[in-house]
Gaussian input, Z-matrix of N, CA and C with variables (Angstrom, degrees):
# hf/3-21g

backbone

0 1
 N
 C     1     B1
 C     2     B2     1     A1
 N     3     B3     2     A2     1     D1
 C     4     B4     3     A3     2     D2
 C     5     B5     4     A4     3     D3
 N     6     B6     5     A5     4     D4
 C     7     B7     6     A6     5     D5
 C     8     B8     7     A7     6     D6
 N     9     B9     8     A8     7     D7
 C    10    B10     9     A9     8     D8
 C    11    B11    10    A10     9     D9
 N    12    B12    11    A11    10    D10
 C    13    B13    12    A12    11    D11
 C    14    B14    13    A13    12    D12
 N    15    B15    14    A14    13    D13
 C    16    B16    15    A15    14    D14
 C    17    B17    16    A16    15    D15
 N    18    B18    17    A17    16    D16
 C    19    B19    18    A18    17    D17
 C    20    B20    19    A19    18    D18
 N    21    B21    20    A20    19    D19
 C    22    B22    21    A21    20    D20
 C    23    B23    22    A22    21    D21
 N    24    B24    23    A23    22    D22
 C    25    B25    24    A24    23    D23
 C    26    B26    25    A25    24    D24
 N    27    B27    26    A26    25    D25
 C    28    B28    27    A27    26    D26
 C    29    B29    28    A28    27    D27
 N    30    B30    29    A29    28    D28
 C    31    B31    30    A30    29    D29
 C    32    B32    31    A31    30    D30
 N    33    B33    32    A32    31    D31
 C    34    B34    33    A33    32    D32
 C    35    B35    34    A34    33    D33
 N    36    B36    35    A35    34    D34
 C    37    B37    36    A36    35    D35
 C    38    B38    37    A37    36    D36
 N    39    B39    38    A38    37    D37
 C    40    B40    39    A39    38    D38
 C    41    B41    40    A40    39    D39
 N    42    B42    41    A41    40    D40
 C    43    B43    42    A42    41    D41
 C    44    B44    43    A43    42    D42
 N    45    B45    44    A44    43    D43
 C    46    B46    45    A45    44    D44
 C    47    B47    46    A46    45    D45
 N    48    B48    47    A47    46    D46
 C    49    B49    48    A48    47    D47
 C    50    B50    49    A49    48    D48
 N    51    B51    50    A50    49    D49
 C    52    B52    51    A51    50    D50
 C    53    B53    52    A52    51    D51
 N    54    B54    53    A53    52    D52
 C    55    B55    54    A54    53    D53
 C    56    B56    55    A55    54    D54
 N    57    B57    56    A56    55    D55
 C    58    B58    57    A57    56    D56
 C    59    B59    58    A58    57    D57
 N    60    B60    59    A59    58    D58
 C    61    B61    60    A60    59    D59
 C    62    B62    61    A61    60    D60
 N    63    B63    62    A62    61    D61
 C    64    B64    63    A63    62    D62
 C    65    B65    64    A64    63    D63
 N    66    B66    65    A65    64    D64
 C    67    B67    66    A66    65    D65
 C    68    B68    67    A67    66    D66
 N    69    B69    68    A68    67    D67
 C    70    B70    69    A69    68    D68
 C    71    B71    70    A70    69    D69
 N    72    B72    71    A71    70    D70
 C    73    B73    72    A72    71    D71
 C    74    B74    73    A73    72    D72
 N    75    B75    74    A74    73    D73
 C    76    B76    75    A75    74    D74
 C    77    B77    76    A76    75    D75
 N    78    B78    77    A77    76    D76
 C    79    B79    78    A78    77    D77
 C    80    B80    79    A79    78    D78
 N    81    B81    80    A80    79    D79
 C    82    B82    81    A81    80    D80
 C    83    B83    82    A82    81    D81
 N    84    B84    83    A83    82    D82
 C    85    B85    84    A84    83    D83
 C    86    B86    85    A85    84    D84
 N    87    B87    86    A86    85    D85
 C    88    B88    87    A87    86    D86
 C    89    B89    88    A88    87    D87
 N    90    B90    89    A89    88    D88
 C    91    B91    90    A90    89    D89
 C    92    B92    91    A91    90    D90
 N    93    B93    92    A92    91    D91
 C    94    B94    93    A93    92    D92
 C    95    B95    94    A94    93    D93
 N    96    B96    95    A95    94    D94
 C    97    B97    96    A96    95    D95
 C    98    B98    97    A97    96    D96
 N    99    B99    98    A98    97    D97
 C   100   B100    99    A99    98    D98
 C   101   B101   100   A100    99    D99
 N   102   B102   101   A101   100   D100
 C   103   B103   102   A102   101   D101
 C   104   B104   103   A103   102   D102
 N   105   B105   104   A104   103   D103
 C   106   B106   105   A105   104   D104
 C   107   B107   106   A106   105   D105
 N   108   B108   107   A107   106   D106
 C   109   B109   108   A108   107   D107
 C   110   B110   109   A109   108   D108
 N   111   B111   110   A110   109   D109
 C   112   B112   111   A111   110   D110
 C   113   B113   112   A112   111   D111
 N   114   B114   113   A113   112   D112
 C   115   B115   114   A114   113   D113
 C   116   B116   115   A115   114   D114
 N   117   B117   116   A116   115   D115
 C   118   B118   117   A117   116   D116
 C   119   B119   118   A118   117   D117
 N   120   B120   119   A119   118   D118
 C   121   B121   120   A120   119   D119
 C   122   B122   121   A121   120   D120
 N   123   B123   122   A122   121   D121
 C   124   B124   123   A123   122   D122
 C   125   B125   124   A124   123   D123
 N   126   B126   125   A125   124   D124
 C   127   B127   126   A126   125   D125
 C   128   B128   127   A127   126   D126
 N   129   B129   128   A128   127   D127
 C   130   B130   129   A129   128   D128
 C   131   B131   130   A130   129   D129
 N   132   B132   131   A131   130   D130
 C   133   B133   132   A132   131   D131
 C   134   B134   133   A133   132   D132
 N   135   B135   134   A134   133   D133
 C   136   B136   135   A135   134   D134
 C   137   B137   136   A136   135   D135
 N   138   B138   137   A137   136   D136
 C   139   B139   138   A138   137   D137
 C   140   B140   139   A139   138   D138
 N   141   B141   140   A140   139   D139
 C   142   B142   141   A141   140   D140
 C   143   B143   142   A142   141   D141
 N   144   B144   143   A143   142   D142
 C   145   B145   144   A144   143   D143
 C   146   B146   145   A145   144   D144
 N   147   B147   146   A146   145   D145
 C   148   B148   147   A147   146   D146
 C   149   B149   148   A148   147   D147
 N   150   B150   149   A149   148   D148
 C   151   B151   150   A150   149   D149
 C   152   B152   151   A151   150   D150
 N   153   B153   152   A152   151   D151
 C   154   B154   153   A153   152   D152
 C   155   B155   154   A154   153   D153
 N   156   B156   155   A155   154   D154
 C   157   B157   156   A156   155   D155
 C   158   B158   157   A157   156   D156
 N   159   B159   158   A158   157   D157
 C   160   B160   159   A159   158   D158
 C   161   B161   160   A160   159   D159
 N   162   B162   161   A161   160   D160
 C   163   B163   162   A162   161   D161
 C   164   B164   163   A163   162   D162
 N   165   B165   164   A164   163   D163
 C   166   B166   165   A165   164   D164
 C   167   B167   166   A166   165   D165
 N   168   B168   167   A167   166   D166
 C   169   B169   168   A168   167   D167
 C   170   B170   169   A169   168   D168
 N   171   B171   170   A170   169   D169
 C   172   B172   171   A171   170   D170
 C   173   B173   172   A172   171   D171
 N   174   B174   173   A173   172   D172
 C   175   B175   174   A174   173   D173
 C   176   B176   175   A175   174   D174
 N   177   B177   176   A176   175   D175
 C   178   B178   177   A177   176   D176
 C   179   B179   178   A178   177   D177
 N   180   B180   179   A179   178   D178
 C   181   B181   180   A180   179   D179
 C   182   B182   181   A181   180   D180
 N   183   B183   182   A182   181   D181
 C   184   B184   183   A183   182   D182
 C   185   B185   184   A184   183   D183
 N   186   B186   185   A185   184   D184
 C   187   B187   186   A186   185   D185
 C   188   B188   187   A187   186   D186
 N   189   B189   188   A188   187   D187
 C   190   B190   189   A189   188   D188
 C   191   B191   190   A190   189   D189
 N   192   B192   191   A191   190   D190
 C   193   B193   192   A192   191   D191
 C   194   B194   193   A193   192   D192
 N   195   B195   194   A194   193   D193
 C   196   B196   195   A195   194   D194
 C   197   B197   196   A196   195   D195
 N   198   B198   197   A197   196   D196
 C   199   B199   198   A198   197   D197
 C   200   B200   199   A199   198   D198
 N   201   B201   200   A200   199   D199
 C   202   B202   201   A201   200   D200
 C   203   B203   202   A202   201   D201
 N   204   B204   203   A203   202   D202
 C   205   B205   204   A204   203   D203
 C   206   B206   205   A205   204   D204
 N   207   B207   206   A206   205   D205
 C   208   B208   207   A207   206   D206
 C   209   B209   208   A208   207   D207
 N   210   B210   209   A209   208   D208
 C   211   B211   210   A210   209   D209
 C   212   B212   211   A211   210   D210
 N   213   B213   212   A212   211   D211
 C   214   B214   213   A213   212   D212
 C   215   B215   214   A214   213   D213
 N   216   B216   215   A215   214   D214
 C   217   B217   216   A216   215   D215
 C   218   B218   217   A217   216   D216
 N   219   B219   218   A218   217   D217
 C   220   B220   219   A219   218   D218
 C   221   B221   220   A220   219   D219
 N   222   B222   221   A221   220   D220
 C   223   B223   222   A222   221   D221
 C   224   B224   223   A223   222   D222
 N   225   B225   224   A224   223   D223
 C   226   B226   225   A225   224   D224
 C   227   B227   226   A226   225   D225
 N   228   B228   227   A227   226   D226
 C   229   B229   228   A228   227   D227
 C   230   B230   229   A229   228   D228
 N   231   B231   230   A230   229   D229
 C   232   B232   231   A231   230   D230
 C   233   B233   232   A232   231   D231
 N   234   B234   233   A233   232   D232
 C   235   B235   234   A234   233   D233
 C   236   B236   235   A235   234   D234
 N   237   B237   236   A236   235   D235
 C   238   B238   237   A237   236   D236
 C   239   B239   238   A238   237   D237
 N   240   B240   239   A239   238   D238
 C   241   B241   240   A240   239   D239
 C   242   B242   241   A241   240   D240
 N   243   B243   242   A242   241   D241
 C   244   B244   243   A243   242   D242
 C   245   B245   244   A244   243   D243
 N   246   B246   245   A245   244   D244
 C   247   B247   246   A246   245   D245
 C   248   B248   247   A247   246   D246
 N   249   B249   248   A248   247   D247
 C   250   B250   249   A249   248   D248
 C   251   B251   250   A250   249   D249
 N   252   B252   251   A251   250   D250
 C   253   B253   252   A252   251   D251
 C   254   B254   253   A253   252   D252
 N   255   B255   254   A254   253   D253
 C   256   B256   255   A255   254   D254
 C   257   B257   256   A256   255   D255
 N   258   B258   257   A257   256   D256
 C   259   B259   258   A258   257   D257
 C   260   B260   259   A259   258   D258
 N   261   B261   260   A260   259   D259
 C   262   B262   261   A261   260   D260
 C   263   B263   262   A262   261   D261
 N   264   B264   263   A263   262   D262
 C   265   B265   264   A264   263   D263
 C   266   B266   265   A265   264   D264
 N   267   B267   266   A266   265   D265
 C   268   B268   267   A267   266   D266
 C   269   B269   268   A268   267   D267
 N   270   B270   269   A269   268   D268
 C   271   B271   270   A270   269   D269
 C   272   B272   271   A271   270   D270
 N   273   B273   272   A272   271   D271
 C   274   B274   273   A273   272   D272
 C   275   B275   274   A274   273   D273
 N   276   B276   275   A275   274   D274
 C   277   B277   276   A276   275   D275
 C   278   B278   277   A277   276   D276

   B1=1.4572
   B2=1.5178
   B3=1.3290
   B4=1.4628
   B5=1.5211
   B6=1.3206
   B7=1.4449
   B8=1.5103
   B9=1.3213
   B10=1.4555
   B11=1.5188
   B12=1.3101
   B13=1.4653
   B14=1.5292
   B15=1.3245
   B16=1.4528
   B17=1.5226
   B18=1.3187
   B19=1.4586
   B20=1.5065
   B21=1.3003
   B22=1.4573
   B23=1.5275
   B24=1.3078
   B25=1.4571
   B26=1.5192
   B27=1.3031
   B28=1.4640
   B29=1.5236
   B30=1.3210
   B31=1.4606
   B32=1.5215
   B33=1.3276
   B34=1.4669
   B35=1.5147
   B36=1.3230
   B37=1.4536
   B38=1.5218
   B39=1.3137
   B40=1.4639
   B41=1.5177
   B42=1.3009
   B43=1.4538
   B44=1.5142
   B45=1.3031
   B46=1.4623
   B47=1.5216
   B48=1.3005
   B49=1.4523
   B50=1.5192
   B51=1.3078
   B52=1.4595
   B53=1.5214
   B54=1.3035
   B55=1.4610
   B56=1.5252
   B57=1.3177
   B58=1.4643
   B59=1.5311
   B60=1.3239
   B61=1.4687
   B62=1.5385
   B63=1.3217
   B64=1.4659
   B65=1.5220
   B66=1.3225
   B67=1.4562
   B68=1.5261
   B69=1.3244
   B70=1.4687
   B71=1.5253
   B72=1.3177
   B73=1.4633
   B74=1.5269
   B75=1.3110
   B76=1.4583
   B77=1.5257
   B78=1.3327
   B79=1.4663
   B80=1.5290
   B81=1.3179
   B82=1.4636
   B83=1.5272
   B84=1.3154
   B85=1.4611
   B86=1.5232
   B87=1.3406
   B88=1.4599
   B89=1.5237
   B90=1.3140
   B91=1.4577
   B92=1.5328
   B93=1.3231
   B94=1.4652
   B95=1.5201
   B96=1.3127
   B97=1.4558
   B98=1.5271
   B99=1.3250
   B100=1.4632
   B101=1.5158
   B102=1.3115
   B103=1.4647
   B104=1.5273
   B105=1.3193
   B106=1.4650
   B107=1.5212
   B108=1.3183
   B109=1.4744
   B110=1.5227
   B111=1.3403
   B112=1.4668
   B113=1.5286
   B114=1.3358
   B115=1.4658
   B116=1.5253
   B117=1.3283
   B118=1.4699
   B119=1.5232
   B120=1.3119
   B121=1.4687
   B122=1.5222
   B123=1.3284
   B124=1.4621
   B125=1.5245
   B126=1.3210
   B127=1.4687
   B128=1.5306
   B129=1.3230
   B130=1.4821
   B131=1.5236
   B132=1.3116
   B133=1.4727
   B134=1.5227
   B135=1.3313
   B136=1.4683
   B137=1.5249
   B138=1.3253
   B139=1.4730
   B140=1.5235
   B141=1.3134
   B142=1.4607
   B143=1.5286
   B144=1.3363
   B145=1.4567
   B146=1.5236
   B147=1.3307
   B148=1.4670
   B149=1.5206
   B150=1.3274
   B151=1.4665
   B152=1.5194
   B153=1.3365
   B154=1.4673
   B155=1.5174
   B156=1.3174
   B157=1.4622
   B158=1.5211
   B159=1.3148
   B160=1.4569
   B161=1.5211
   B162=1.3096
   B163=1.4573
   B164=1.5131
   B165=1.3149
   B166=1.4570
   B167=1.5315
   B168=1.3306
   B169=1.4630
   B170=1.5252
   B171=1.3248
   B172=1.4575
   B173=1.5189
   B174=1.3346
   B175=1.4593
   B176=1.5240
   B177=1.3195
   B178=1.4654
   B179=1.5295
   B180=1.3300
   B181=1.4700
   B182=1.5171
   B183=1.3280
   B184=1.4637
   B185=1.5290
   B186=1.3286
   B187=1.4667
   B188=1.5328
   B189=1.3163
   B190=1.4662
   B191=1.5263
   B192=1.3263
   B193=1.4701
   B194=1.5301
   B195=1.3224
   B196=1.4649
   B197=1.5258
   B198=1.3154
   B199=1.4634
   B200=1.5294
   B201=1.3232
   B202=1.4601
   B203=1.5306
   B204=1.3281
   B205=1.4679
   B206=1.5264
   B207=1.3236
   B208=1.4705
   B209=1.5218
   B210=1.3089
   B211=1.4639
   B212=1.5304
   B213=1.3513
   B214=1.4565
   B215=1.5205
   B216=1.3078
   B217=1.4586
   B218=1.5183
   B219=1.3437
   B220=1.4664
   B221=1.5284
   B222=1.3118
   B223=1.4654
   B224=1.5213
   B225=1.3109
   B226=1.4691
   B227=1.5294
   B228=1.3109
   B229=1.4598
   B230=1.5194
   B231=1.3280
   B232=1.4530
   B233=1.5336
   B234=1.3260
   B235=1.4559
   B236=1.5229
   B237=1.3264
   B238=1.4530
   B239=1.5219
   B240=1.3064
   B241=1.4598
   B242=1.5123
   B243=1.3106
   B244=1.4581
   B245=1.5241
   B246=1.3309
   B247=1.4602
   B248=1.5259
   B249=1.3184
   B250=1.4586
   B251=1.5221
   B252=1.2995
   B253=1.4629
   B254=1.5176
   B255=1.2925
   B256=1.4594
   B257=1.5115
   B258=1.3130
   B259=1.4664
   B260=1.5238
   B261=1.3122
   B262=1.4564
   B263=1.5295
   B264=1.3094
   B265=1.4623
   B266=1.5301
   B267=1.3182
   B268=1.4596
   B269=1.5251
   B270=1.3104
   B271=1.4635
   B272=1.5270
   B273=1.3285
   B274=1.4716
   B275=1.5071
   B276=1.3245
   B277=1.4699
   B278=1.4980
   A1=112.18
   A2=115.89
   A3=119.50
   A4=112.28
   A5=117.04
   A6=120.66
   A7=113.48
   A8=116.45
   A9=120.35
   A10=110.80
   A11=113.92
   A12=119.92
   A13=109.99
   A14=116.17
   A15=119.77
   A16=109.01
   A17=115.28
   A18=118.76
   A19=110.32
   A20=114.90
   A21=120.81
   A22=110.87
   A23=114.95
   A24=121.78
   A25=107.29
   A26=115.97
   A27=120.19
   A28=110.86
   A29=116.49
   A30=121.71
   A31=107.09
   A32=115.47
   A33=119.81
   A34=110.31
   A35=115.40
   A36=120.80
   A37=113.78
   A38=116.20
   A39=120.20
   A40=107.43
   A41=116.75
   A42=123.82
   A43=116.38
   A44=114.48
   A45=122.15
   A46=112.39
   A47=117.90
   A48=119.71
   A49=114.75
   A50=117.33
   A51=119.22
   A52=108.91
   A53=116.00
   A54=121.40
   A55=108.71
   A56=115.55
   A57=120.13
   A58=109.85
   A59=117.36
   A60=120.56
   A61=114.30
   A62=118.58
   A63=120.99
   A64=113.21
   A65=118.72
   A66=122.26
   A67=110.35
   A68=115.38
   A69=121.73
   A70=107.67
   A71=116.80
   A72=121.17
   A73=113.42
   A74=117.90
   A75=120.39
   A76=113.41
   A77=118.93
   A78=119.67
   A79=112.58
   A80=117.83
   A81=121.50
   A82=109.79
   A83=115.27
   A84=119.55
   A85=111.55
   A86=115.42
   A87=119.56
   A88=109.75
   A89=115.16
   A90=122.83
   A91=106.52
   A92=117.54
   A93=121.17
   A94=109.36
   A95=116.42
   A96=121.29
   A97=109.75
   A98=115.90
   A99=122.35
   A100=107.13
   A101=116.84
   A102=119.93
   A103=110.94
   A104=114.85
   A105=120.57
   A106=110.25
   A107=116.86
   A108=120.64
   A109=112.14
   A110=117.04
   A111=120.09
   A112=110.88
   A113=116.39
   A114=121.20
   A115=111.35
   A116=116.72
   A117=120.85
   A118=110.94
   A119=116.76
   A120=120.78
   A121=110.78
   A122=116.65
   A123=120.05
   A124=111.13
   A125=118.24
   A126=120.24
   A127=110.01
   A128=116.77
   A129=120.24
   A130=110.77
   A131=116.72
   A132=120.74
   A133=111.44
   A134=116.77
   A135=120.03
   A136=111.15
   A137=116.58
   A138=120.34
   A139=110.69
   A140=116.38
   A141=121.65
   A142=112.71
   A143=117.26
   A144=121.08
   A145=114.68
   A146=117.13
   A147=120.20
   A148=113.70
   A149=117.15
   A150=119.99
   A151=113.01
   A152=117.18
   A153=122.33
   A154=108.49
   A155=115.95
   A156=121.47
   A157=108.28
   A158=116.18
   A159=121.52
   A160=109.92
   A161=115.36
   A162=121.18
   A163=112.84
   A164=114.32
   A165=120.31
   A166=112.94
   A167=118.06
   A168=118.23
   A169=110.14
   A170=117.50
   A171=120.49
   A172=110.07
   A173=117.06
   A174=119.66
   A175=111.01
   A176=116.56
   A177=120.95
   A178=111.08
   A179=116.75
   A180=120.74
   A181=110.91
   A182=116.18
   A183=120.59
   A184=111.01
   A185=117.93
   A186=120.43
   A187=109.67
   A188=116.91
   A189=120.60
   A190=111.20
   A191=117.44
   A192=120.90
   A193=111.13
   A194=117.15
   A195=119.95
   A196=111.83
   A197=117.02
   A198=120.47
   A199=110.53
   A200=114.97
   A201=120.69
   A202=110.72
   A203=116.87
   A204=121.14
   A205=110.89
   A206=117.21
   A207=120.49
   A208=110.77
   A209=116.82
   A210=120.96
   A211=112.06
   A212=116.58
   A213=120.25
   A214=113.28
   A215=117.72
   A216=121.06
   A217=114.44
   A218=115.16
   A219=122.73
   A220=116.22
   A221=119.67
   A222=121.20
   A223=114.75
   A224=117.64
   A225=121.29
   A226=111.38
   A227=114.88
   A228=121.71
   A229=107.21
   A230=115.99
   A231=122.39
   A232=107.44
   A233=116.78
   A234=121.81
   A235=109.41
   A236=116.78
   A237=121.37
   A238=107.90
   A239=116.56
   A240=121.77
   A241=109.29
   A242=115.71
   A243=121.38
   A244=106.20
   A245=115.02
   A246=120.48
   A247=114.57
   A248=118.06
   A249=118.66
   A250=110.54
   A251=115.88
   A252=121.89
   A253=107.38
   A254=115.63
   A255=119.98
   A256=114.11
   A257=117.90
   A258=120.51
   A259=113.24
   A260=118.03
   A261=119.88
   A262=112.26
   A263=117.62
   A264=120.74
   A265=112.58
   A266=117.37
   A267=119.88
   A268=113.40
   A269=117.19
   A270=119.80
   A271=112.96
   A272=117.59
   A273=121.21
   A274=110.52
   A275=115.53
   A276=119.98
   A277=110.31
   D1=-22.46
   D2=-177.38
   D3=-74.00
   D4=-17.07
   D5=-178.34
   D6=89.27
   D7=-4.35
   D8=178.49
   D9=-81.32
   D10=-175.31
   D11=178.82
   D12=-68.13
   D13=143.43
   D14=177.09
   D15=-74.49
   D16=156.00
   D17=-179.80
   D18=-167.77
   D19=166.07
   D20=-178.84
   D21=-74.71
   D22=145.08
   D23=171.98
   D24=-150.15
   D25=168.89
   D26=-179.65
   D27=-121.46
   D28=38.02
   D29=176.70
   D30=-100.12
   D31=94.56
   D32=-179.93
   D33=-59.33
   D34=138.43
   D35=176.59
   D36=95.11
   D37=-4.66
   D38=178.18
   D39=-111.19
   D40=143.37
   D41=-173.52
   D42=-45.35
   D43=159.13
   D44=-176.83
   D45=-93.42
   D46=21.95
   D47=175.23
   D48=98.77
   D49=13.47
   D50=176.52
   D51=-130.24
   D52=158.73
   D53=-179.24
   D54=-93.01
   D55=123.07
   D56=-179.34
   D57=-72.68
   D58=150.16
   D59=-176.06
   D60=-60.24
   D61=-26.42
   D62=-177.33
   D63=-84.71
   D64=-6.14
   D65=-178.26
   D66=-63.88
   D67=128.19
   D68=176.67
   D69=-111.92
   D70=98.04
   D71=-172.88
   D72=-61.97
   D73=-23.33
   D74=-178.22
   D75=-72.89
   D76=-12.46
   D77=-179.64
   D78=-85.86
   D79=-10.34
   D80=-179.86
   D81=-106.76
   D82=134.22
   D83=175.85
   D84=-77.97
   D85=-31.05
   D86=-179.30
   D87=-165.69
   D88=165.65
   D89=176.80
   D90=-123.20
   D91=125.02
   D92=176.99
   D93=-101.34
   D94=136.92
   D95=176.63
   D96=-89.67
   D97=132.74
   D98=178.29
   D99=-128.90
   D100=129.94
   D101=-179.22
   D102=-75.75
   D103=160.50
   D104=176.37
   D105=-57.49
   D106=-44.04
   D107=-179.24
   D108=-62.88
   D109=-43.31
   D110=177.44
   D111=-60.90
   D112=-43.53
   D113=-178.77
   D114=-64.57
   D115=-44.45
   D116=-179.45
   D117=-66.99
   D118=-41.23
   D119=178.38
   D120=-61.34
   D121=-42.89
   D122=179.92
   D123=-68.22
   D124=-38.61
   D125=177.92
   D126=-60.34
   D127=-42.73
   D128=177.53
   D129=-65.84
   D130=-40.29
   D131=178.61
   D132=-63.11
   D133=-42.94
   D134=178.56
   D135=-59.59
   D136=-39.61
   D137=178.56
   D138=-67.99
   D139=-47.56
   D140=-175.07
   D141=-69.63
   D142=-45.65
   D143=-172.05
   D144=-95.22
   D145=-28.76
   D146=-174.86
   D147=-115.03
   D148=-8.79
   D149=-177.87
   D150=71.90
   D151=23.70
   D152=-179.19
   D153=-106.05
   D154=110.65
   D155=-176.58
   D156=-91.55
   D157=98.47
   D158=-173.51
   D159=-132.42
   D160=166.85
   D161=-179.89
   D162=-89.80
   D163=-176.24
   D164=-176.27
   D165=-69.48
   D166=-28.15
   D167=177.45
   D168=-66.37
   D169=-36.94
   D170=174.60
   D171=-67.48
   D172=-39.88
   D173=175.83
   D174=-56.36
   D175=-42.67
   D176=178.56
   D177=-64.26
   D178=-42.43
   D179=177.65
   D180=-57.58
   D181=-45.38
   D182=-176.56
   D183=-69.61
   D184=-39.48
   D185=175.53
   D186=-56.57
   D187=-49.06
   D188=-179.25
   D189=-63.80
   D190=-39.74
   D191=179.37
   D192=-65.29
   D193=-39.93
   D194=178.12
   D195=-66.82
   D196=-36.68
   D197=175.44
   D198=-60.97
   D199=-44.83
   D200=179.41
   D201=-63.80
   D202=-41.62
   D203=179.01
   D204=-60.87
   D205=-39.03
   D206=177.14
   D207=-61.29
   D208=-39.88
   D209=-178.53
   D210=-69.97
   D211=-39.04
   D212=-176.87
   D213=-82.61
   D214=-24.45
   D215=175.96
   D216=92.31
   D217=179.97
   D218=-170.25
   D219=-59.41
   D220=-31.51
   D221=-176.27
   D222=-84.26
   D223=-3.55
   D224=-174.23
   D225=-82.79
   D226=152.67
   D227=171.60
   D228=-114.13
   D229=120.23
   D230=-179.57
   D231=-115.59
   D232=134.54
   D233=-178.30
   D234=-122.17
   D235=137.20
   D236=171.25
   D237=-135.91
   D238=165.60
   D239=-177.98
   D240=-110.32
   D241=127.51
   D242=175.25
   D243=-94.32
   D244=100.42
   D245=-165.43
   D246=-101.11
   D247=15.25
   D248=177.93
   D249=-154.41
   D250=175.30
   D251=173.22
   D252=-119.20
   D253=170.92
   D254=179.49
   D255=-89.69
   D256=2.95
   D257=-173.82
   D258=-56.50
   D259=-42.23
   D260=-176.51
   D261=-72.56
   D262=-8.98
   D263=-177.75
   D264=-94.63
   D265=-4.71
   D266=-176.16
   D267=-60.09
   D268=-30.95
   D269=-177.02
   D270=-91.32
   D271=-1.87
   D272=179.81
   D273=-88.04
   D274=149.66
   D275=-179.26
   D276=-97.96

């Protein structure tokens, strides 16, 4: 969706590098890139610090939301959706 080159990542639940036919680009103000490592680190942090057992796609959402919150400052309200659980990741190394 970012318009950049497609590439491999290990963020389950996020597209495989192509734009789906139903995507309406005019509804998004911007697309933030989040690395696999950033997403995985945040997913672990959410579990450890907040008790939220979520997957890497949620980790990516939260990374992007925190970046946005930094830009808007202390008075802003930023919302993201935690759209998965970590259950399917229990068997992954």
